[in-house]
mmCIF file of the C-alpha atoms, coordinates in Angstrom:
data_MODEL
# 
_entry.id   MODEL 
# 
loop_
_atom_site.group_PDB 
_atom_site.id 
_atom_site.type_symbol 
_atom_site.label_atom_id 
_atom_site.label_alt_id 
_atom_site.label_comp_id 
_atom_site.label_asym_id 
_atom_site.label_entity_id 
_atom_site.label_seq_id 
_atom_site.pdbx_PDB_ins_code 
_atom_site.Cartn_x 
_atom_site.Cartn_y 
_atom_site.Cartn_z 
_atom_site.occupancy 
_atom_site.B_iso_or_equiv 
_atom_site.pdbx_formal_charge 
_atom_site.auth_seq_id 
_atom_site.auth_comp_id 
_atom_site.auth_asym_id 
_atom_site.auth_atom_id 
_atom_site.pdbx_PDB_model_num 
ATOM 1   C CA . MET A 1 1   ? -53.516 -23.052 30.072 1.00 0.00 ? 1   MET A CA 1 
ATOM 2   C CA . TYR A 1 2   ? -55.617 -25.948 30.680 1.00 0.00 ? 2   TYR A CA 1 
ATOM 3   C CA . ASN A 1 3   ? -55.964 -25.077 34.099 1.00 0.00 ? 3   ASN A CA 1 
ATOM 4   C CA . LYS A 1 4   ? -56.993 -21.391 33.585 1.00 0.00 ? 4   LYS A CA 1 
ATOM 5   C CA . ILE A 1 5   ? -59.006 -21.258 30.544 1.00 0.00 ? 5   ILE A CA 1 
ATOM 6   C CA . LEU A 1 6   ? -59.932 -24.659 29.047 1.00 0.00 ? 6   LEU A CA 1 
ATOM 7   C CA . LYS A 1 7   ? -61.526 -26.429 31.909 1.00 0.00 ? 7   LYS A CA 1 
ATOM 8   C CA . ARG A 1 8   ? -63.703 -23.827 32.963 1.00 0.00 ? 8   ARG A CA 1 
ATOM 9   C CA . LEU A 1 9   ? -64.484 -23.297 29.260 1.00 0.00 ? 9   LEU A CA 1 
ATOM 10  C CA . ILE A 1 10  ? -65.080 -27.080 29.339 1.00 0.00 ? 10  ILE A CA 1 
ATOM 11  C CA . ASP A 1 11  ? -67.255 -26.878 32.401 1.00 0.00 ? 11  ASP A CA 1 
ATOM 12  C CA . ILE A 1 12  ? -69.530 -23.812 30.854 1.00 0.00 ? 12  ILE A CA 1 
ATOM 13  C CA . VAL A 1 13  ? -69.843 -25.931 27.707 1.00 0.00 ? 13  VAL A CA 1 
ATOM 14  C CA . ILE A 1 14  ? -71.152 -29.418 29.519 1.00 0.00 ? 14  ILE A CA 1 
ATOM 15  C CA . SER A 1 15  ? -72.638 -28.055 32.130 1.00 0.00 ? 15  SER A CA 1 
ATOM 16  C CA . LEU A 1 16  ? -75.042 -25.802 29.661 1.00 0.00 ? 16  LEU A CA 1 
ATOM 17  C CA . MET A 1 17  ? -76.119 -29.148 28.011 1.00 0.00 ? 17  MET A CA 1 
ATOM 18  C CA . LEU A 1 18  ? -77.055 -31.091 30.993 1.00 0.00 ? 18  LEU A CA 1 
ATOM 19  C CA . ILE A 1 19  ? -79.159 -28.580 32.902 1.00 0.00 ? 19  ILE A CA 1 
ATOM 20  C CA . PRO A 1 20  ? -82.156 -29.029 30.505 1.00 0.00 ? 20  PRO A CA 1 
ATOM 21  C CA . LEU A 1 21  ? -81.279 -32.437 31.630 1.00 0.00 ? 21  LEU A CA 1 
ATOM 22  C CA . VAL A 1 22  ? -81.195 -32.224 35.404 1.00 0.00 ? 22  VAL A CA 1 
ATOM 23  C CA . LEU A 1 23  ? -83.860 -29.713 35.617 1.00 0.00 ? 23  LEU A CA 1 
ATOM 24  C CA . VAL A 1 24  ? -86.141 -32.813 33.994 1.00 0.00 ? 24  VAL A CA 1 
ATOM 25  C CA . LEU A 1 25  ? -84.745 -35.314 36.498 1.00 0.00 ? 25  LEU A CA 1 
ATOM 26  C CA . MET A 1 26  ? -85.091 -33.004 39.388 1.00 0.00 ? 26  MET A CA 1 
ATOM 27  C CA . ILE A 1 27  ? -88.644 -32.410 39.026 1.00 0.00 ? 27  ILE A CA 1 
ATOM 28  C CA . PRO A 1 28  ? -89.647 -36.762 39.818 1.00 0.00 ? 28  PRO A CA 1 
ATOM 29  C CA . ILE A 1 29  ? -86.731 -36.531 42.435 1.00 0.00 ? 29  ILE A CA 1 
ATOM 30  C CA . ALA A 1 30  ? -88.008 -33.312 44.095 1.00 0.00 ? 30  ALA A CA 1 
ATOM 31  C CA . LEU A 1 31  ? -91.546 -34.770 44.156 1.00 0.00 ? 31  LEU A CA 1 
ATOM 32  C CA . PHE A 1 32  ? -89.971 -37.945 45.842 1.00 0.00 ? 32  PHE A CA 1 
ATOM 33  C CA . ILE A 1 33  ? -88.282 -35.496 48.270 1.00 0.00 ? 33  ILE A CA 1 
ATOM 34  C CA . LYS A 1 34  ? -91.059 -34.228 49.237 1.00 0.00 ? 34  LYS A CA 1 
ATOM 35  C CA . LEU A 1 35  ? -94.003 -36.823 49.239 1.00 0.00 ? 35  LEU A CA 1 
ATOM 36  C CA . GLU A 1 36  ? -91.640 -39.367 51.983 1.00 0.00 ? 36  GLU A CA 1 
ATOM 37  C CA . ASP A 1 37  ? -91.261 -36.352 55.345 1.00 0.00 ? 37  ASP A CA 1 
ATOM 38  C CA . HIS A 1 38  ? -92.889 -32.943 53.405 1.00 0.00 ? 38  HIS A CA 1 
ATOM 39  C CA . GLY A 1 39  ? -89.493 -31.394 54.038 1.00 0.00 ? 39  GLY A CA 1 
ATOM 40  C CA . ASP A 1 40  ? -87.115 -29.594 52.124 1.00 0.00 ? 40  ASP A CA 1 
ATOM 41  C CA . VAL A 1 41  ? -85.770 -30.481 48.862 1.00 0.00 ? 41  VAL A CA 1 
ATOM 42  C CA . PHE A 1 42  ? -82.475 -29.051 48.872 1.00 0.00 ? 42  PHE A CA 1 
ATOM 43  C CA . TYR A 1 43  ? -79.331 -29.246 51.140 1.00 0.00 ? 43  TYR A CA 1 
ATOM 44  C CA . ASN A 1 44  ? -78.045 -26.086 50.675 1.00 0.00 ? 44  ASN A CA 1 
ATOM 45  C CA . ALA A 1 45  ? -74.439 -26.012 52.879 1.00 0.00 ? 45  ALA A CA 1 
ATOM 46  C CA . GLU A 1 46  ? -71.847 -23.631 52.658 1.00 0.00 ? 46  GLU A CA 1 
ATOM 47  C CA . ARG A 1 47  ? -68.514 -24.751 51.834 1.00 0.00 ? 47  ARG A CA 1 
ATOM 48  C CA . TYR A 1 48  ? -64.893 -23.532 50.409 1.00 0.00 ? 48  TYR A CA 1 
ATOM 49  C CA . GLY A 1 49  ? -63.621 -23.380 47.444 1.00 0.00 ? 49  GLY A CA 1 
ATOM 50  C CA . ARG A 1 50  ? -60.828 -22.403 45.862 1.00 0.00 ? 50  ARG A CA 1 
ATOM 51  C CA . ASN A 1 51  ? -59.070 -19.504 47.513 1.00 0.00 ? 51  ASN A CA 1 
ATOM 52  C CA . MET A 1 52  ? -61.403 -20.439 50.360 1.00 0.00 ? 52  MET A CA 1 
ATOM 53  C CA . ARG A 1 53  ? -63.647 -18.309 49.085 1.00 0.00 ? 53  ARG A CA 1 
ATOM 54  C CA . LYS A 1 54  ? -66.717 -19.351 50.680 1.00 0.00 ? 54  LYS A CA 1 
ATOM 55  C CA . PHE A 1 55  ? -70.066 -20.714 48.523 1.00 0.00 ? 55  PHE A CA 1 
ATOM 56  C CA . ARG A 1 56  ? -73.624 -22.681 48.665 1.00 0.00 ? 56  ARG A CA 1 
ATOM 57  C CA . MET A 1 57  ? -73.330 -25.885 47.450 1.00 0.00 ? 57  MET A CA 1 
ATOM 58  C CA . PHE A 1 58  ? -76.431 -27.355 45.832 1.00 0.00 ? 58  PHE A CA 1 
ATOM 59  C CA . LYS A 1 59  ? -77.280 -30.958 46.676 1.00 0.00 ? 59  LYS A CA 1 
ATOM 60  C CA . PHE A 1 60  ? -81.186 -33.248 46.670 1.00 0.00 ? 60  PHE A CA 1 
ATOM 61  C CA . ARG A 1 61  ? -81.555 -33.951 50.374 1.00 0.00 ? 61  ARG A CA 1 
ATOM 62  C CA . SER A 1 62  ? -80.480 -37.451 51.622 1.00 0.00 ? 62  SER A CA 1 
ATOM 63  C CA . MET A 1 63  ? -81.323 -37.320 55.895 1.00 0.00 ? 63  MET A CA 1 
ATOM 64  C CA . LYS A 1 64  ? -84.278 -36.501 57.324 1.00 0.00 ? 64  LYS A CA 1 
ATOM 65  C CA . MET A 1 65  ? -84.838 -32.481 58.565 1.00 0.00 ? 65  MET A CA 1 
ATOM 66  C CA . ASN A 1 66  ? -82.684 -31.152 60.749 1.00 0.00 ? 66  ASN A CA 1 
ATOM 67  C CA . ALA A 1 67  ? -80.119 -34.315 61.336 1.00 0.00 ? 67  ALA A CA 1 
ATOM 68  C CA . PRO A 1 68  ? -77.391 -33.922 63.447 1.00 0.00 ? 68  PRO A CA 1 
ATOM 69  C CA . ASP A 1 69  ? -73.619 -33.706 61.714 1.00 0.00 ? 69  ASP A CA 1 
ATOM 70  C CA . ILE A 1 70  ? -71.675 -36.798 63.015 1.00 0.00 ? 70  ILE A CA 1 
ATOM 71  C CA . ARG A 1 71  ? -67.848 -37.058 62.337 1.00 0.00 ? 71  ARG A CA 1 
ATOM 72  C CA . ASN A 1 72  ? -65.521 -40.183 62.466 1.00 0.00 ? 72  ASN A CA 1 
ATOM 73  C CA . ALA A 1 73  ? -63.056 -39.686 65.064 1.00 0.00 ? 73  ALA A CA 1 
ATOM 74  C CA . ASP A 1 74  ? -60.613 -38.368 62.275 1.00 0.00 ? 74  ASP A CA 1 
ATOM 75  C CA . GLY A 1 75  ? -63.369 -35.743 61.860 1.00 0.00 ? 75  GLY A CA 1 
ATOM 76  C CA . THR A 1 76  ? -64.544 -36.738 58.159 1.00 0.00 ? 76  THR A CA 1 
ATOM 77  C CA . THR A 1 77  ? -68.092 -37.071 57.826 1.00 0.00 ? 77  THR A CA 1 
ATOM 78  C CA . PHE A 1 78  ? -70.123 -40.136 59.360 1.00 0.00 ? 78  PHE A CA 1 
ATOM 79  C CA . ASN A 1 79  ? -71.190 -42.229 56.613 1.00 0.00 ? 79  ASN A CA 1 
ATOM 80  C CA . SER A 1 80  ? -72.640 -45.611 56.698 1.00 0.00 ? 80  SER A CA 1 
ATOM 81  C CA . GLU A 1 81  ? -75.650 -47.528 55.166 1.00 0.00 ? 81  GLU A CA 1 
ATOM 82  C CA . LYS A 1 82  ? -76.982 -48.075 58.456 1.00 0.00 ? 82  LYS A CA 1 
ATOM 83  C CA . ASP A 1 83  ? -77.552 -44.630 59.069 1.00 0.00 ? 83  ASP A CA 1 
ATOM 84  C CA . ILE A 1 84  ? -80.798 -43.863 60.667 1.00 0.00 ? 84  ILE A CA 1 
ATOM 85  C CA . ARG A 1 85  ? -80.518 -40.320 59.483 1.00 0.00 ? 85  ARG A CA 1 
ATOM 86  C CA . LEU A 1 86  ? -81.103 -41.654 55.839 1.00 0.00 ? 86  LEU A CA 1 
ATOM 87  C CA . THR A 1 87  ? -84.866 -41.021 54.204 1.00 0.00 ? 87  THR A CA 1 
ATOM 88  C CA . ARG A 1 88  ? -85.747 -43.763 51.965 1.00 0.00 ? 88  ARG A CA 1 
ATOM 89  C CA . ILE A 1 89  ? -85.537 -42.328 48.672 1.00 0.00 ? 89  ILE A CA 1 
ATOM 90  C CA . GLY A 1 90  ? -82.138 -40.286 50.629 1.00 0.00 ? 90  GLY A CA 1 
ATOM 91  C CA . SER A 1 91  ? -80.445 -43.335 50.596 1.00 0.00 ? 91  SER A CA 1 
ATOM 92  C CA . PHE A 1 92  ? -81.409 -44.317 47.042 1.00 0.00 ? 92  PHE A CA 1 
ATOM 93  C CA . LEU A 1 93  ? -79.795 -40.867 45.852 1.00 0.00 ? 93  LEU A CA 1 
ATOM 94  C CA . ARG A 1 94  ? -76.877 -41.315 47.572 1.00 0.00 ? 94  ARG A CA 1 
ATOM 95  C CA . LYS A 1 95  ? -76.007 -45.292 46.805 1.00 0.00 ? 95  LYS A CA 1 
ATOM 96  C CA . THR A 1 96  ? -76.661 -43.743 43.118 1.00 0.00 ? 96  THR A CA 1 
ATOM 97  C CA . SER A 1 97  ? -74.757 -40.017 43.742 1.00 0.00 ? 97  SER A CA 1 
ATOM 98  C CA . ILE A 1 98  ? -77.698 -38.827 42.199 1.00 0.00 ? 98  ILE A CA 1 
ATOM 99  C CA . ASP A 1 99  ? -78.281 -36.387 45.090 1.00 0.00 ? 99  ASP A CA 1 
ATOM 100 C CA . GLU A 1 100 ? -74.849 -34.381 43.691 1.00 0.00 ? 100 GLU A CA 1 
ATOM 101 C CA . LEU A 1 101 ? -76.532 -33.410 40.427 1.00 0.00 ? 101 LEU A CA 1 
ATOM 102 C CA . PRO A 1 102 ? -78.039 -30.028 41.288 1.00 0.00 ? 102 PRO A CA 1 
ATOM 103 C CA . GLN A 1 103 ? -73.838 -29.230 41.751 1.00 0.00 ? 103 GLN A CA 1 
ATOM 104 C CA . ILE A 1 104 ? -74.236 -28.768 37.947 1.00 0.00 ? 104 ILE A CA 1 
ATOM 105 C CA . LEU A 1 105 ? -75.388 -26.264 38.973 1.00 0.00 ? 105 LEU A CA 1 
ATOM 106 C CA . ASN A 1 106 ? -72.576 -24.888 41.164 1.00 0.00 ? 106 ASN A CA 1 
ATOM 107 C CA . VAL A 1 107 ? -70.226 -26.032 38.195 1.00 0.00 ? 107 VAL A CA 1 
ATOM 108 C CA . PHE A 1 108 ? -72.322 -23.417 35.760 1.00 0.00 ? 108 PHE A CA 1 
ATOM 109 C CA . LEU A 1 109 ? -72.161 -20.235 38.256 1.00 0.00 ? 109 LEU A CA 1 
ATOM 110 C CA . GLY A 1 110 ? -67.941 -20.492 38.372 1.00 0.00 ? 110 GLY A CA 1 
ATOM 111 C CA . ASP A 1 111 ? -68.226 -22.471 42.733 1.00 0.00 ? 111 ASP A CA 1 
ATOM 112 C CA . MET A 1 112 ? -67.073 -25.852 41.019 1.00 0.00 ? 112 MET A CA 1 
ATOM 113 C CA . SER A 1 113 ? -65.700 -27.563 38.042 1.00 0.00 ? 113 SER A CA 1 
ATOM 114 C CA . PHE A 1 114 ? -67.067 -31.084 37.444 1.00 0.00 ? 114 PHE A CA 1 
ATOM 115 C CA . VAL A 1 115 ? -63.375 -32.345 38.509 1.00 0.00 ? 115 VAL A CA 1 
ATOM 116 C CA . GLY A 1 116 ? -61.321 -30.974 41.211 1.00 0.00 ? 116 GLY A CA 1 
ATOM 117 C CA . PRO A 1 117 ? -61.188 -31.788 45.144 1.00 0.00 ? 117 PRO A CA 1 
ATOM 118 C CA . ARG A 1 118 ? -64.842 -32.466 47.174 1.00 0.00 ? 118 ARG A CA 1 
ATOM 119 C CA . PRO A 1 119 ? -65.544 -28.811 48.444 1.00 0.00 ? 119 PRO A CA 1 
ATOM 120 C CA . SER A 1 120 ? -64.462 -28.405 52.276 1.00 0.00 ? 120 SER A CA 1 
ATOM 121 C CA . PRO A 1 121 ? -66.964 -27.676 54.832 1.00 0.00 ? 121 PRO A CA 1 
ATOM 122 C CA . MET A 1 122 ? -67.016 -24.915 57.197 1.00 0.00 ? 122 MET A CA 1 
ATOM 123 C CA . GLY A 1 123 ? -65.350 -25.762 60.779 1.00 0.00 ? 123 GLY A CA 1 
ATOM 124 C CA . ASN A 1 124 ? -62.285 -27.003 59.916 1.00 0.00 ? 124 ASN A CA 1 
ATOM 125 C CA . GLU A 1 125 ? -60.107 -24.297 58.562 1.00 0.00 ? 125 GLU A CA 1 
ATOM 126 C CA . ARG A 1 126 ? -57.548 -23.819 61.566 1.00 0.00 ? 126 ARG A CA 1 
ATOM 127 C CA . THR A 1 127 ? -56.955 -27.882 61.198 1.00 0.00 ? 127 THR A CA 1 
ATOM 128 C CA . TYR A 1 128 ? -55.633 -26.760 57.900 1.00 0.00 ? 128 TYR A CA 1 
ATOM 129 C CA . THR A 1 129 ? -51.973 -26.655 57.017 1.00 0.00 ? 129 THR A CA 1 
ATOM 130 C CA . ASP A 1 130 ? -49.787 -25.094 55.007 1.00 0.00 ? 130 ASP A CA 1 
ATOM 131 C CA . PHE A 1 131 ? -49.487 -28.645 53.062 1.00 0.00 ? 131 PHE A CA 1 
ATOM 132 C CA . VAL A 1 132 ? -53.827 -28.903 53.077 1.00 0.00 ? 132 VAL A CA 1 
ATOM 133 C CA . LYS A 1 133 ? -54.344 -25.514 51.999 1.00 0.00 ? 133 LYS A CA 1 
ATOM 134 C CA . LYS A 1 134 ? -52.619 -26.105 48.537 1.00 0.00 ? 134 LYS A CA 1 
ATOM 135 C CA . LYS A 1 135 ? -56.075 -28.323 47.838 1.00 0.00 ? 135 LYS A CA 1 
ATOM 136 C CA . PHE A 1 136 ? -57.771 -24.127 47.654 1.00 0.00 ? 136 PHE A CA 1 
ATOM 137 C CA . ASP A 1 137 ? -55.543 -23.595 44.060 1.00 0.00 ? 137 ASP A CA 1 
ATOM 138 C CA . VAL A 1 138 ? -57.923 -25.234 42.378 1.00 0.00 ? 138 VAL A CA 1 
ATOM 139 C CA . ARG A 1 139 ? -61.752 -25.343 42.338 1.00 0.00 ? 139 ARG A CA 1 
ATOM 140 C CA . PRO A 1 140 ? -63.401 -28.037 44.005 1.00 0.00 ? 140 PRO A CA 1 
ATOM 141 C CA . GLY A 1 141 ? -65.309 -30.759 41.961 1.00 0.00 ? 141 GLY A CA 1 
ATOM 142 C CA . ILE A 1 142 ? -68.363 -32.641 41.889 1.00 0.00 ? 142 ILE A CA 1 
ATOM 143 C CA . THR A 1 143 ? -66.092 -35.624 41.666 1.00 0.00 ? 143 THR A CA 1 
ATOM 144 C CA . GLY A 1 144 ? -62.245 -35.763 42.484 1.00 0.00 ? 144 GLY A CA 1 
ATOM 145 C CA . TYR A 1 145 ? -59.418 -37.738 42.394 1.00 0.00 ? 145 TYR A CA 1 
ATOM 146 C CA . ASN A 1 146 ? -60.371 -39.447 45.672 1.00 0.00 ? 146 ASN A CA 1 
ATOM 147 C CA . GLN A 1 147 ? -63.551 -40.219 44.749 1.00 0.00 ? 147 GLN A CA 1 
ATOM 148 C CA . ALA A 1 148 ? -62.424 -41.814 41.846 1.00 0.00 ? 148 ALA A CA 1 
ATOM 149 C CA . LEU A 1 149 ? -59.696 -44.267 43.968 1.00 0.00 ? 149 LEU A CA 1 
ATOM 150 C CA . LEU A 1 150 ? -61.786 -44.779 47.353 1.00 0.00 ? 150 LEU A CA 1 
ATOM 151 C CA . ARG A 1 151 ? -65.383 -42.581 47.080 1.00 0.00 ? 151 ARG A CA 1 
ATOM 152 C CA . ASN A 1 152 ? -66.363 -42.105 50.743 1.00 0.00 ? 152 ASN A CA 1 
ATOM 153 C CA . SER A 1 153 ? -63.930 -44.915 52.242 1.00 0.00 ? 153 SER A CA 1 
ATOM 154 C CA . ALA A 1 154 ? -61.313 -43.166 52.578 1.00 0.00 ? 154 ALA A CA 1 
ATOM 155 C CA . THR A 1 155 ? -59.168 -41.686 55.560 1.00 0.00 ? 155 THR A CA 1 
ATOM 156 C CA . LEU A 1 156 ? -59.020 -37.650 56.158 1.00 0.00 ? 156 LEU A CA 1 
ATOM 157 C CA . GLU A 1 157 ? -55.721 -38.087 55.474 1.00 0.00 ? 157 GLU A CA 1 
ATOM 158 C CA . GLU A 1 158 ? -55.613 -39.702 52.775 1.00 0.00 ? 158 GLU A CA 1 
ATOM 159 C CA . ARG A 1 159 ? -58.501 -37.437 50.913 1.00 0.00 ? 159 ARG A CA 1 
ATOM 160 C CA . TYR A 1 160 ? -55.783 -34.481 51.970 1.00 0.00 ? 160 TYR A CA 1 
ATOM 161 C CA . LYS A 1 161 ? -53.571 -36.641 50.460 1.00 0.00 ? 161 LYS A CA 1 
ATOM 162 C CA . ASN A 1 162 ? -55.186 -37.477 46.950 1.00 0.00 ? 162 ASN A CA 1 
ATOM 163 C CA . ASP A 1 163 ? -57.082 -33.714 46.718 1.00 0.00 ? 163 ASP A CA 1 
ATOM 164 C CA . ILE A 1 164 ? -53.475 -32.101 47.014 1.00 0.00 ? 164 ILE A CA 1 
ATOM 165 C CA . TYR A 1 165 ? -52.384 -34.704 44.448 1.00 0.00 ? 165 TYR A CA 1 
ATOM 166 C CA . TYR A 1 166 ? -54.341 -33.262 42.202 1.00 0.00 ? 166 TYR A CA 1 
ATOM 167 C CA . ALA A 1 167 ? -53.848 -29.974 42.513 1.00 0.00 ? 167 ALA A CA 1 
ATOM 168 C CA . GLU A 1 168 ? -50.704 -30.476 41.972 1.00 0.00 ? 168 GLU A CA 1 
ATOM 169 C CA . ASN A 1 169 ? -51.136 -32.573 38.734 1.00 0.00 ? 169 ASN A CA 1 
ATOM 170 C CA . LEU A 1 170 ? -54.132 -31.342 37.317 1.00 0.00 ? 170 LEU A CA 1 
ATOM 171 C CA . SER A 1 171 ? -53.879 -32.052 33.471 1.00 0.00 ? 171 SER A CA 1 
ATOM 172 C CA . PHE A 1 172 ? -57.148 -32.541 30.866 1.00 0.00 ? 172 PHE A CA 1 
ATOM 173 C CA . LEU A 1 173 ? -55.499 -36.079 30.667 1.00 0.00 ? 173 LEU A CA 1 
ATOM 174 C CA . LEU A 1 174 ? -56.227 -36.379 34.616 1.00 0.00 ? 174 LEU A CA 1 
ATOM 175 C CA . ASP A 1 175 ? -59.805 -35.104 34.732 1.00 0.00 ? 175 ASP A CA 1 
ATOM 176 C CA . CYS A 1 176 ? -60.823 -37.803 31.723 1.00 0.00 ? 176 CYS A CA 1 
ATOM 177 C CA . LYS A 1 177 ? -59.254 -40.439 34.171 1.00 0.00 ? 177 LYS A CA 1 
ATOM 178 C CA . ILE A 1 178 ? -60.865 -39.349 36.645 1.00 0.00 ? 178 ILE A CA 1 
ATOM 179 C CA . ILE A 1 179 ? -64.511 -39.013 35.139 1.00 0.00 ? 179 ILE A CA 1 
ATOM 180 C CA . TYR A 1 180 ? -63.941 -42.477 34.066 1.00 0.00 ? 180 TYR A CA 1 
ATOM 181 C CA . MET A 1 181 ? -62.977 -44.014 37.057 1.00 0.00 ? 181 MET A CA 1 
ATOM 182 C CA . THR A 1 182 ? -65.858 -42.101 38.293 1.00 0.00 ? 182 THR A CA 1 
ATOM 183 C CA . LEU A 1 183 ? -68.457 -43.891 36.502 1.00 0.00 ? 183 LEU A CA 1 
ATOM 184 C CA . ARG A 1 184 ? -67.090 -47.514 36.997 1.00 0.00 ? 184 ARG A CA 1 
ATOM 185 C CA . SER A 1 185 ? -66.887 -46.185 40.859 1.00 0.00 ? 185 SER A CA 1 
ATOM 186 C CA . VAL A 1 186 ? -70.659 -45.202 40.324 1.00 0.00 ? 186 VAL A CA 1 
ATOM 187 C CA . LEU A 1 187 ? -72.067 -47.584 38.276 1.00 0.00 ? 187 LEU A CA 1 
ATOM 188 C CA . CYS A 1 188 ? -70.470 -50.899 40.356 1.00 0.00 ? 188 CYS A CA 1 
ATOM 189 C CA . ARG A 1 189 ? -71.782 -48.792 43.961 1.00 0.00 ? 189 ARG A CA 1 
ATOM 190 C CA . GLU A 1 190 ? -68.305 -49.243 45.544 1.00 0.00 ? 190 GLU A CA 1 
ATOM 191 C CA . ASN A 1 191 ? -66.877 -47.612 48.550 1.00 0.00 ? 191 ASN A CA 1 
ATOM 192 C CA . VAL A 1 192 ? -70.339 -45.887 48.990 1.00 0.00 ? 192 VAL A CA 1 
ATOM 193 C CA . TYR A 1 193 ? -70.041 -46.210 53.010 1.00 0.00 ? 193 TYR A CA 1 
ATOM 194 C CA . LYS A 1 194 ? -67.226 -46.051 55.101 1.00 0.00 ? 194 LYS A CA 1 
ATOM 195 C CA . ASN A 1 195 ? -66.817 -49.524 57.045 1.00 0.00 ? 195 ASN A CA 1 
# 
């Protein structure tokens, strides 16, 4: 019942409450992004969601325009404090996770949930085993079990393992625990970058 009805209802109510606040915050953030390099304010990437349905994920742009997609050896996104692709404002947005705020709109639209596995980028689908595909049984989230534990420092294997643990053990209490752990991780700036 929680996964099928209550979780979605909670997402709708909380996103409706947060959207006015997010819109107020978006104005100065958008101005800072625009003033720095006159580029796009948002980075709208296609991602796989529940049941591997494609959707456009909203995010504040933290990198320079047309920055190349760099991957680590295990296929995870390269993420470093010394990443020269980051803009000055983008570095701050990423450290504080403010770049993720526009995803509240994705939650309201039903593409995402507040808690769930992080949305998967295009291009890796041929590497997904039946085990990995279990993560697509639930809506992706702004935060998730992996983000609560390891944030950006996880290997690809750890991410899959944590995402599938969440999909198989989804509950209201687990969601509450993940939100608490994520807030603590963000406020303490833990595991922002992969070393």
